[in-house]
RODO-2510 file (C-alpha; in nm, 4 decimals, decimal comma):
residues 537
     n   res          X          Y          Z
     1     n    13,2746    34,1286    10,2006
     2     m    13,3262    33,7820    10,2508
     3     l    13,4522    33,7091     9,8786
     4     k    13,6882    34,0323     9,9177
     5     l    13,8369    33,9186    10,2050
     6     l    13,9030    33,5230    10,0542
     7     n    14,0559    33,7114     9,7253
     8     r    14,3619    33,8507     9,9585
     9     f    14,4234    33,5052    10,0728
    10     p    14,4663    33,2986     9,7610
    11     v    14,5291    32,9631     9,9708
    12     m    14,2074    32,9992    10,1900
    13     q    13,9964    33,0322     9,8634
    14     s    14,1395    32,7231     9,6742
    15     l    14,0886    32,5115     9,9867
    16     l    13,6979    32,5893    10,0232
    17     t    13,6391    32,5528     9,6378
    18     e    13,8256    32,2449     9,6334
    19     n    13,6417    32,0788     9,8832
    20     y    13,3223    32,2533     9,8661
    21     s    13,1084    32,3103     9,5586
    22     t    12,8123    32,5400     9,5150
    23     a    12,5744    32,2957     9,5556
    24     t    12,7002    32,1904     9,9015
    25     f    12,6672    32,5380    10,0281
    26     n    12,3245    32,5556     9,9098
    27     q    12,2419    32,2389    10,0986
    28     l    12,3630    32,4024    10,4307
    29     g    12,1237    32,6729    10,4335
    30     n    12,2181    32,9116    10,6982
    31     t    12,6032    32,8715    10,7382
    32     k    12,8315    33,0871    10,9376
    33     l    13,1647    33,1255    10,8361
    34     c    13,4149    33,1806    11,1689
    35     f    13,7872    33,3148    11,1612
    36     d    14,0782    33,3392    11,3830
    37     s    14,4631    33,3935    11,3895
    38     l    14,4285    33,6140    11,0645
    39     p    14,7469    33,8166    10,9757
    40     l    14,5192    34,0823    10,9324
    41     m    14,3779    34,0677    11,3157
    42     t    14,5150    34,3099    11,5955
    43     h    14,6640    34,0532    11,8403
    44     t    14,6255    34,1984    12,2115
    45     k    14,6357    34,0551    12,5968
    46     t    14,4895    34,3981    12,7004
    47     v    14,1270    34,5296    12,6520
    48     p    14,0658    34,7074    12,2884
    49     s    14,1341    35,0714    12,3013
    50     l    13,9605    35,3561    12,1201
    51     a    14,2073    35,2764    11,7815
    52     s    14,0644    34,9358    11,7701
    53     i    13,6944    35,0228    11,7094
    54     g    13,5478    34,8851    11,3621
    55     k    13,8302    34,6441    11,3304
    56     l    13,8793    34,2781    11,4274
    57     v    14,0925    34,1903    11,6742
    58     q    14,1971    33,8799    11,8721
    59     f    14,2089    33,9280    12,2709
    60     e    14,2994    33,6884    12,5349
    61     g    14,1451    33,6605    12,8838
    62     v    13,9553    33,5088    13,1684
    63     v    13,5745    33,4923    13,1626
    64     v    13,4691    33,6665    13,4826
    65     r    13,1350    33,6533    13,4416
    66     m    12,8808    33,4743    13,2316
    67     g    12,4933    33,6095    13,1708
    68     a    12,1950    33,3676    13,0910
    69     v    12,1410    33,2178    12,7400
    70     r    11,8389    33,4521    12,5617
    71     m    11,6532    33,4186    12,2596
    72     r    11,6717    33,7529    12,0080
    73     v    11,5075    33,8535    11,7131
    74     s    11,7895    33,8908    11,4529
    75     g    11,5663    34,0590    11,1859
    76     c    11,2261    34,0449    11,0280
    77     q    11,0585    34,1536    10,7569
    78     f    10,8076    34,5368    10,7003
    79     v    10,5680    34,5549    10,4282
    80     c    10,4509    34,9278    10,2694
    81     d    10,1107    34,9820    10,3356
    82     q    10,0454    35,1202    10,0153
    83     c    10,2369    34,9411     9,7480
    84     a    10,3185    34,6213     9,9336
    85     s    10,6819    34,6440     9,8817
    86     v    10,9110    34,3975    10,1169
    87     y    11,1872    34,5028    10,3187
    88     t    11,4233    34,3450    10,5471
    89     a    11,5520    34,4882    10,8565
    90     t    11,8468    34,3401    11,0773
    91     a    11,9330    34,3905    11,4390
    92     d    12,1530    34,7266    11,5362
    93     e    12,4633    34,5620    11,7336
    94     r    12,5678    34,9093    11,8203
    95     q    12,1855    35,0195    11,9534
    96     g    12,1676    34,7289    12,1893
    97     g    12,0034    34,4652    11,9362
    98     l    11,7078    34,7295    11,8410
    99     i    11,5450    34,6722    11,4809
   100     p    11,5611    34,9862    11,2786
   101     k    11,2167    35,0292    11,1129
   102     p    11,2371    35,1583    10,7487
   103     l    11,1771    35,5428    10,7147
   104     i    11,0575    35,5728    10,3681
   105     c    10,9396    35,3329    10,0792
   106     q    11,1731    35,3460     9,7846
   107     s    10,9117    35,3014     9,5385
   108     c    10,6227    35,5075     9,6273
   109     r    10,7694    35,6872     9,8864
   110     h    10,5365    35,6274    10,1378
   111     t    10,6234    35,6125    10,5300
   112     k    10,4421    35,3712    10,7113
   113     f    10,4915    34,9951    10,7241
   114     t    10,3739    34,6845    10,8897
   115     a    10,5656    34,3876    11,0389
   116     i    10,5163    34,0385    10,9157
   117     n    10,3937    33,7808    11,0991
   118     g    10,6140    33,4911    11,1150
   119     s    10,9466    33,6506    10,9303
   120     e    11,1187    33,6858    11,2369
   121     v    11,4487    33,5458    11,2419
   122     n    11,5431    33,4237    11,6245
   123     e    11,8637    33,3311    11,7537
   124     d    12,0280    33,2240    12,0962
   125     v    12,2366    33,5385    12,2357
   126     q    12,4911    33,5328    12,5504
   127     e    12,6514    33,8275    12,7278
   128     v    12,9967    33,7323    12,9029
   129     r    13,2515    33,9680    13,0465
   130     v    13,5855    33,8791    12,9633
   131     q    13,8926    34,0293    13,1939
   132     e    14,2574    34,0643    13,0705
   133     m    14,5079    33,8718    13,2132
   134     l    14,6620    33,9477    13,5682
   135     a    15,0156    33,9140    13,4099
   136     s    14,9539    34,1657    13,1016
   137     q    14,9040    34,4796    13,3621
   138     p    15,1118    34,4002    13,6527
   139     g    15,0391    34,6091    13,9960
   140     a    14,7279    34,7454    13,8259
   141     i    14,3195    34,6842    13,8186
   142     p    14,2804    34,4777    13,5458
   143     k    14,0019    34,5869    13,2827
   144     s    13,7245    34,3729    13,1365
   145     v    13,5161    34,4088    12,8489
   146     v    13,1654    34,2820    12,7388
   147     c    13,1853    34,0360    12,4719
   148     g    12,8122    33,9141    12,2636
   149     l    12,8184    33,5245    12,1901
   150     r    12,5541    33,4154    11,9275
   151     g    12,4432    33,1116    11,7950
   152     p    12,6458    32,8173    11,8028
   153     l    12,9198    32,9854    12,0439
   154     v    12,6511    33,0164    12,3231
   155     d    12,7640    32,8264    12,6153
   156     a    13,1226    32,7637    12,4413
   157     c    13,2947    32,9002    12,7753
   158     q    13,2265    32,8674    13,1578
   159     p    13,3389    33,1209    13,4250
   160     g    13,7166    33,0926    13,4749
   161     d    13,8066    32,9767    13,1334
   162     h    14,1098    33,1011    12,9797
   163     v    14,0282    33,2156    12,6581
   164     i    14,1276    33,3478    12,3380
   165     i    13,8437    33,5681    12,1693
   166     c    13,8393    33,6833    11,7789
   167     g    13,5760    33,9453    11,7174
   168     l    13,4791    34,2964    11,5919
   169     v    13,5056    34,5803    11,8188
   170     m    13,2367    34,8285    11,8259
   171     t    13,0294    35,0797    12,0687
   172     r    12,7447    35,0070    12,1956
   173     w    12,4891    35,2708    12,3019
   174     p    12,1777    35,2553    12,5083
   175     v    11,8293    35,2645    12,3524
   176     v    11,7390    35,6328    12,3711
   177     t    11,3991    35,7574    12,4251
   178     k    11,2312    36,0742    12,4721
   179     k    11,2897    36,1218    12,8047
   180     t    11,6566    36,0116    12,7802
   181     r    11,9819    36,1359    12,6588
   182     t    12,3377    36,0050    12,6870
   183     a    12,6628    36,0724    12,5560
   184     v    12,8138    35,7465    12,6914
   185     c    12,8827    35,4848    12,5354
   186     d    13,0554    35,1384    12,6259
   187     f    13,2800    34,9206    12,4703
   188     y    13,1690    34,5938    12,2789
   189     i    13,3059    34,3127    12,1064
   190     l    13,0981    34,0975    11,8630
   191     v    13,2553    33,7373    11,8774
   192     h    13,2789    33,5363    11,5825
   193     s    13,5068    33,2667    11,7320
   194     v    13,6013    33,1314    12,1079
   195     l    13,9029    32,9166    12,1687
   196     v    13,9184    32,7842    12,5421
   197     v    14,2950    32,7259    12,6237
   198     g    14,3969    32,3931    12,7649
   199     r    14,0542    32,1937    12,6805
   200     n    14,1603    31,8560    12,5621
   201     t    14,5349    31,9443    12,4607
   202     i    14,8401    31,7730    12,5742
   203     v    15,1881    31,9335    12,4264
   204     h    15,4654    31,7000    12,3763
   205     r    15,7921    31,8777    12,3203
   206     n    16,1754    31,7357    12,2954
   207     i    16,3020    31,9515    12,5937
   208     q    16,6368    31,7564    12,6809
   209     s    16,7976    31,8638    12,3891
   210     s    16,7151    32,2578    12,3998
   211     t    16,7785    32,2930    12,7942
   212     d    17,1074    32,3395    12,9612
   213     q    17,0946    32,0984    13,2967
   214     s    17,3715    32,1875    13,4309
   215     v    17,2053    32,4783    13,6313
   216     d    17,0190    32,3609    13,9465
   217     p    16,6938    32,5486    13,8710
   218     v    16,6170    32,5560    14,2626
   219     l    16,9307    32,7636    14,3148
   220     l    16,7628    33,0132    14,0699
   221     f    16,4386    33,0400    14,2483
   222     s    16,4770    33,3426    14,5220
   223     p    16,8113    33,3583    14,5872
   224     e    16,8049    33,6075    14,8177
   225     l    16,6718    33,3705    15,0760
   226     y    16,9540    33,1674    15,2030
   227     g    16,8869    32,7918    15,2313
   228     l    16,5556    32,6904    15,2287
   229     y    16,6308    32,4168    14,9773
   230     p    16,3618    32,1773    15,0581
   231     l    16,1341    32,4465    15,0775
   232     k    16,2136    32,5971    14,7353
   233     l    16,1918    32,2601    14,5496
   234     a    15,8439    32,1909    14,6919
   235     i    15,7589    32,5028    14,5688
   236     l    15,8437    32,4269    14,2457
   237     l    15,6992    32,0628    14,2338
   238     t    15,3596    32,2294    14,3517
   239     m    15,3613    32,4925    14,0666
   240     i    15,4812    32,2056    13,7862
   241     s    15,2573    31,9598    13,9500
   242     a    15,2452    31,5780    13,8083
   243     g    15,0946    31,6666    13,4482
   244     p    14,8640    31,4540    13,2977
   245     n    14,8379    31,1136    13,3341
   246     t    14,7899    30,9298    12,9969
   247     e    14,7433    30,5745    13,1895
   248     d    14,4945    30,6946    13,4314
   249     s    14,1430    30,6304    13,3726
   250     s    14,0271    30,7125    13,7323
   251     k    14,0739    31,0814    13,7047
   252     t    14,2809    31,1096    13,9958
   253     r    14,3662    31,4677    14,0716
   254     q    14,7692    31,5371    13,9423
   255     n    14,7827    31,9055    14,1303
   256     g    14,9520    31,9015    14,4484
   257     h    14,9153    32,1300    14,7634
   258     l    15,1622    32,2921    15,0170
   259     l    15,1309    32,4533    15,3412
   260     i    15,3567    32,6829    15,5010
   261     l    15,3526    32,7386    15,8706
   262     g    15,6253    32,9300    16,0607
   263     d    15,7438    33,2328    16,2953
   264     p    15,7272    33,5550    16,1410
   265     g    16,0194    33,6984    15,9571
   266     t    16,1431    33,3172    15,7959
   267     g    16,0555    33,4487    15,4225
   268     k    15,6884    33,2592    15,3654
   269     s    15,5350    33,5592    15,2131
   270     h    15,8514    33,6398    15,0117
   271     l    15,8654    33,2907    14,8645
   272     l    15,4710    33,3199    14,7790
   273     q    15,5480    33,6097    14,5992
   274     a    15,8234    33,5038    14,4179
   275     a    15,6579    33,2043    14,2984
   276     h    15,3686    33,4572    14,1954
   277     r    15,5880    33,6795    13,9753
   278     l    15,7115    33,3198    13,8231
   279     l    15,3957    33,1876    13,6905
   280     t    15,2989    33,4271    13,4104
   281     k    14,9494    33,2918    13,3636
   282     r    14,6730    33,1714    13,5545
   283     s    14,8123    33,2762    13,8602
   284     v    14,6296    33,4545    14,1589
   285     m    14,7454    33,5449    14,4994
   286     v    14,5101    33,6795    14,7757
   287     s    14,5100    33,7265    15,1316
   288     g    14,2939    33,5280    15,3885
   289     t    14,2002    33,8374    15,5984
   290     a    14,0622    33,9871    15,2638
   291     v    13,8649    33,6872    15,1026
   292     s    13,5506    33,5537    15,1684
   293     q    13,3410    33,2226    15,0650
   294     a    13,2202    33,3930    14,7826
   295     g    13,5568    33,5436    14,6682
   296     l    13,7364    33,2002    14,6594
   297     g    13,3892    33,0083    14,5092
   298     a    13,1844    33,2176    14,3159
   299     t    12,9066    33,4460    14,3665
   300     a    12,5507    33,5065    14,1940
   301     v    12,5335    33,8874    14,0401
   302     r    12,1951    34,0191    13,9625
   303     e    12,1657    34,2110    13,6339
   304     p    11,9156    34,3899    13,4495
   305     t    11,8501    34,0508    13,2424
   306     g    11,8903    33,7857    13,4824
   307     w    12,1134    33,6308    13,7071
   308     s    12,4847    33,5527    13,6167
   309     l    12,7615    33,4020    13,7794
   310     e    13,0940    33,6035    13,8918
   311     p    13,3803    33,3275    13,9759
   312     g    13,6317    33,3393    14,2794
   313     a    14,0045    33,3306    14,3097
   314     l    13,9754    32,9430    14,2731
   315     v    13,7797    32,9295    13,9752
   316     m    14,0201    33,2018    13,8490
   317     a    14,3467    32,9694    13,9156
   318     d    14,1842    32,6840    13,7277
   319     g    14,4807    32,5574    13,5132
   320     g    14,7662    32,7349    13,7343
   321     v    14,8252    32,7960    14,1055
   322     l    14,6332    32,9920    14,3808
   323     f    14,8537    33,1506    14,6221
   324     i    14,6837    33,2339    14,9777
   325     d    14,8846    33,4399    15,2471
   326     e    14,7767    33,4587    15,5775
   327     f    14,5892    33,1247    15,5973
   328     d    14,4764    33,1649    15,9241
   329     g    14,2787    33,4260    15,8165
   330     l    14,0242    33,2520    15,6424
   331     g    13,6944    33,2292    15,8170
   332     r    13,4933    32,8995    15,8835
   333     d    13,2942    32,9155    15,5712
   334     s    13,5697    32,9659    15,3480
   335     m    13,7270    32,6432    15,4931
   336     d    13,4492    32,4663    15,4247
   337     v    13,4637    32,5922    15,0467
   338     l    13,8353    32,4303    15,0184
   339     h    13,7261    32,0786    15,0845
   340     e    13,5966    32,0097    14,7660
   341     a    13,8010    32,2132    14,5584
   342     l    14,0973    32,0751    14,6613
   343     e    14,0380    31,6996    14,6322
   344     q    13,7201    31,7152    14,3583
   345     q    13,9182    32,0030    14,1769
   346     s    13,5529    32,1424    14,1411
   347     v    13,3020    32,3941    14,3161
   348     s    12,9506    32,3160    14,3428
   349     i    12,7036    32,6117    14,2917
   350     a    12,3218    32,6542    14,3860
   351     k    12,2336    33,0061    14,4094
   352     a    11,9658    33,1952    14,2608
   353     g    11,7999    32,9071    14,1166
   354     m    12,1368    32,8210    13,9042
   355     v    12,2973    32,4821    13,9877
   356     c    12,6461    32,3994    13,8219
   357     t    12,9852    32,2695    13,8933
   358     l    13,2479    32,4929    13,7910
   359     q    13,6361    32,3628    13,7540
   360     t    13,8866    32,4120    13,9859
   361     r    14,1883    32,2062    13,8600
   362     c    14,4616    32,4630    14,0418
   363     s    14,7488    32,3749    14,2667
   364     l    14,6982    32,5534    14,6255
   365     i    15,0437    32,7447    14,8049
   366     a    14,9154    32,8703    15,1440
   367     c    15,0824    33,0239    15,4543
   368     a    15,0318    33,0922    15,7719
   369     n    15,1948    33,1933    16,1202
   370     d    15,2730    32,9138    16,3261
   371     y    15,1261    33,0262    16,6557
   372     a    14,7850    33,1269    16,5067
   373     v    14,7102    32,8224    16,3323
   374     g    14,4910    32,5461    16,5952
   375     e    14,5452    32,2106    16,6527
   376     d    14,1713    32,1354    16,5471
   377     l    14,2870    32,3149    16,2181
   378     l    14,6027    32,0743    16,2139
   379     s    14,3746    31,7920    16,2764
   380     s    14,1074    31,8571    16,0572
   381     p    14,0449    31,6684    15,7056
   382     l    14,1153    31,9989    15,5102
   383     c    14,5020    31,9394    15,6253
   384     s    14,4664    31,5902    15,5015
   385     r    14,4264    31,7215    15,1474
   386     f    14,7775    31,8953    15,1410
   387     d    15,0862    31,6653    15,0354
   388     l    15,3274    31,8358    15,2328
   389     i    15,2924    32,0734    15,5415
   390     f    15,6227    32,2510    15,6541
   391     v    15,7186    32,4588    15,9738
   392     l    15,9745    32,6835    15,9784
   393     k    16,1283    32,7969    16,3141
   394     d    16,3269    33,0638    16,3645
   395     s    16,5382    32,9152    16,6576
   396     f    16,9042    33,0629    16,7725
   397     k    17,2319    32,8683    16,6711
   398     a    17,5188    33,0696    16,6457
   399     n    17,6736    32,8495    16,3773
   400     d    17,3770    32,8090    16,1593
   401     d    17,3234    33,2457    16,1959
   402     c    17,6955    33,2650    16,0823
   403     v    17,6151    33,0591    15,7693
   404     r    17,2995    33,2710    15,7075
   405     l    17,4571    33,5765    15,7531
   406     d    17,7396    33,4921    15,4986
   407     g    17,4431    33,4055    15,2377
   408     v    17,2632    33,7111    15,2750
   409     f    17,5641    33,9141    15,2462
   410     k    17,6380    33,7839    14,8871
   411     n    17,5591    33,9153    14,5970
   412     h    17,3743    33,7097    14,4024
   413     h    17,2992    33,7275    14,0457
   414     v    16,9432    33,6573    13,9768
   415     m    16,8539    33,4548    13,6208
   416     a    16,4857    33,5102    13,6464
   417     n    16,4182    33,4256    13,2754
   418     q    16,6318    33,1384    13,2632
   419     l    16,3978    33,0179    13,5675
   420     i    16,0954    33,0791    13,4085
   421     d    16,1839    32,9248    13,0784
   422     h    16,2866    32,6215    13,2621
   423     v    15,9304    32,5966    13,4497
   424     q    15,7520    32,6367    13,1227
   425     r    15,9383    32,3604    12,9695
   426     a    15,9165    32,1549    13,2743
   427     k    15,5159    32,1910    13,2275
   428     s    15,4960    32,0939    12,9005
   429     i    15,6464    31,7302    12,9659
   430     v    15,4229    31,4348    12,9886
   431     v    15,5392    31,1580    13,2062
   432     t    15,4654    30,8208    13,0466
   433     e    15,6742    30,5714    13,2505
   434     c    15,7903    30,4597    13,6066
   435     d    16,0545    30,2738    13,7006
   436     p    15,9870    29,9459    13,8892
   437     h    16,2660    29,9807    14,1382
   438     a    16,1192    30,3908    14,2088
   439     q    15,7582    30,1987    14,1870
   440     s    15,8993    29,9551    14,4578
   441     l    16,0516    30,2362    14,7014
   442     i    15,7345    30,4307    14,7267
   443     s    15,5465    30,1445    14,8172
   444     m    15,7731    30,0051    15,0964
   445     y    15,7823    30,3585    15,2027
   446     y    15,3845    30,3752    15,2166
   447     q    15,3732    30,0387    15,3901
   448     h    15,6413    30,1124    15,6473
   449     q    15,4286    30,4517    15,7185
   450     r    15,1013    30,2299    15,7791
   451     k    15,2977    29,9606    16,0083
   452     q    15,3991    30,2432    16,2901
   453     d    15,2313    30,2112    16,6258
   454     i    15,2086    30,5751    16,6860
   455     r    15,1140    30,7372    16,3440
   456     a    14,8772    31,0208    16,2345
   457     m    14,5476    30,8209    16,1339
   458     a    14,4440    31,1167    15,9189
   459     r    14,7512    31,1386    15,7297
   460     t    14,8547    30,7550    15,6488
   461     t    14,5583    30,6545    15,4317
   462     i    14,5753    30,6395    15,0767
   463     r    14,6526    31,0006    15,0170
   464     l    15,0281    30,9652    15,1550
   465     l    15,0285    30,7103    14,8428
   466     e    14,8962    30,9610    14,6467
   467     s    15,1131    31,2468    14,7577
   468     l    15,4373    31,0358    14,6878
   469     i    15,3610    30,9560    14,3556
   470     r    15,2328    31,3079    14,2341
   471     l    15,6004    31,4526    14,3854
   472     s    15,8237    31,2088    14,2239
   473     r    15,6089    31,2770    13,9068
   474     a    15,6413    31,6197    13,9371
   475     h    16,0450    31,5830    14,0197
   476     a    16,0786    31,3758    13,7470
   477     r    15,9160    31,6448    13,5041
   478     l    16,1411    31,9477    13,6520
   479     c    16,4359    31,7238    13,5645
   480     l    16,3047    31,7520    13,2511
   481     r    16,2431    31,3682    13,2081
   482     d    15,9286    31,2003    13,1041
   483     r    16,0230    30,8713    13,3315
   484     v    16,0434    30,8562    13,6850
   485     c    16,3402    30,7505    13,8085
   486     v    16,4499    30,6158    14,1716
   487     l    16,6184    30,9490    14,2332
   488     d    16,2545    31,1216    14,1890
   489     a    16,1486    30,8636    14,4699
   490     i    16,4241    30,9261    14,6752
   491     a    16,3624    31,2885    14,6357
   492     a    15,9977    31,2669    14,7147
   493     i    16,0300    31,0587    15,0377
   494     r    16,2797    31,3080    15,1477
   495     l    16,0289    31,5800    15,1265
   496     m    15,7760    31,4009    15,2997
   497     e    16,0351    31,3194    15,5954
   498     l    16,1069    31,7034    15,6463
   499     s    15,7118    31,7521    15,6306
   500     m    15,5103    31,7384    15,9753
   501     q    15,2228    31,5135    15,8233
   502     s    15,4764    31,1783    15,8260
   503     r    15,6626    31,0017    16,1161
   504     p    16,0273    31,0061    15,9787
   505     v    16,1615    30,6623    15,9053
   506     w    16,4781    30,7675    16,0943
   507     s    16,5569    31,0446    16,3567
   508     i    16,6390    31,3987    16,1717
   509     d    16,6153    31,7225    16,2778
   510     g    16,3419    31,9165    16,0434
   511     d    16,4427    32,2137    16,1300
   512     v    16,7756    32,2094    16,0408
   513     g    16,6760    32,0249    15,6937
   514     l    16,4986    32,2668    15,6451
   515     w    16,7305    32,5740    15,6249
   516     a    16,9844    32,3604    15,4477
   517     d    17,1375    32,5231    15,1132
   518     r    17,1000    32,1379    14,9586
   519     l    16,8148    31,8818    14,9504
   520     y    17,1440    31,5968    15,0252
   521     p    17,3205    31,6541    15,2948
   522     c    17,5445    31,3755    15,1893
   523     e    17,5947    31,1847    14,8689
   524     y    17,3128    31,0353    14,6752
   525     e    17,4319    30,7083    14,6962
   526     v    17,4884    30,6954    15,0776
   527     y    17,1579    30,8688    15,1002
   528     s    16,9656    30,5685    14,9068
   529     e    17,1501    30,2981    15,1039
   530     e    17,0379    30,4627    15,4010
   531     v    16,6597    30,4633    15,2717
   532     s    16,7057    30,0952    15,1790
   533     k    16,8360    30,0107    15,4657
   534     r    16,5430    30,1467    15,6921
   535     l    16,2943    29,9773    15,4646
   536     g    16,4718    29,6807    15,4500
   537     i    16,4733    29,6621    15,0648
***
C-alpha cells in the first residue's frame, strides 16, 4: 500500500530513492514512515463525522486530556499444534487492541493453535482526548475525540497544546464477551503524526508594505462604546503582548495582564466579549462565579486504565488570552492558582501520584465591580502582577454626558475583518530594537516613581519597569514596527499614568482621561515636551 501511495507522488518517490538506498532501509530495521499535509487528506477543524471513517484526515484541536503511557502487545506468532505452521497476528485497533487468534490452519485445516513464547512485539501506547477549537463552533459545546499515540509519538504533546493531528479515522468497538452485547461504538483516530503549533517557531513577515496604516485600529475596536480610547488601547496591547524577545536570555515573561474595575453599566463585560470575538484561536472566556480552582489549573480524572490530567482554563489558553468576567467572584483557592500562573507562566500539579508542570503562557484580562473588590485584594501581591488596573466611574457631568449621547446615537461602520487582520499581522512581528531615547525615557520615569515620598511600595518595584517595557514593545507591534521609538514609550507612560497602580507624575483626572475619544488630548509634540519637562530630561 505504501508503494502504491508513493507511485501517485513521483516527486516523493524520487526524493526517497535519491537519498536512501535499499541497504540503508535494511540497516534501519523497524522504520515507520509518517505523513502530514498530503493533498489526499481531509483537512478539518471539527471532529470527523461518519463520512470520514476509513479516511486519512488532518484534524486541528486542543489536547484536553492525556492518559498514562502503557505498554501493549501489538503482535505475536501462533504455531499449529498439528503441522507446526507459524502464523503472525497483529492487534486489531477496531477491537480495542485485541489480538485475534487464527481460526483454521491453511495447511492441515487444524483449529488448535499455541502462542510462541518470546514472539510478542511490544510498543508504547497512549491515549489523548483532543477537543475541537472553540472558535470553530461558536455558541455550541465543543466536541472531542479520542486519539491513539504509538511508539515515538508518545508524549509528543501536553494538555493544553494546540495540535494538528494526522491520522486514520476508525470505529472502535468494546471487547464483547458472552455476557455483554453492544451495538454502540466510539470514534477513534489512529495518529500517524502530531504537530504542536507554536512550539519553537517564530514567524517573520514584512507587514508594512501590505497594511493600510492610515486607519487607527483602536477606533475599529468596539465602536458602539463611545470614548474609552485608552482602555481599548490597553486591551489591544494586552492581546498582542510584547512578543518573543530574541535578546532576552533570562526568559522574562512577555505577556501582560489587565484588570478593569468600575461601576455597573460602564461597558466592562461588553469590552471583554468584543475582545474574545476578536481572537479566532486560543481565546478562553470564563466567569469568576462559575469557575473553581481545578477549573483554572488542572484536575486529575480517574479512568479504567488509570489517572489522567484534564487541563483548566489557564492551560487551555496557553499561547492566547484568558478573559475572566466577575473577577471578584473567584474564591481564595482560585486566587492562589493565579499567583504562579501570571508570573511564572506555569501551573505545578501534584495530584494522584502525578507531579508535573503545565505551561500557561497567556495574557489575562479580567473585570470586576469596583465596590465588590476589597482593599485586601487591591493591596495583595496578585494585583502587582497586573501591568495596568483601570477604574471606570459613572460620574455625572453634563457636558460629558452630552458628548457621550452624541457618540452613542451615531451610526458606526464596524470593520471587524480589517481589525482581525491587523491584530494577526501585529502578533507576527518580532521587535528587535529599542531607540536609546525611548529607553532613557522609560528609565527616567521608573526612577521618578521610585523617588516619590508617597508611593505604592508593592507596585514601584522592578515589575513596574518590566510593565513599561512590555507596553512599549506591544505598542510598537500594534503600529506594525519592529523597533521601539519614543512614541511607544510615551504611550506606555500615558497608560501607566491613567492606571491606579502608579502615582501620576503630573495632575490628571483619571476618569475623564479614560473616557476620552483619543489617547492624546493635545498634540504629540506638546505632550512629549511636558513629559520631558516633568522628568527633567
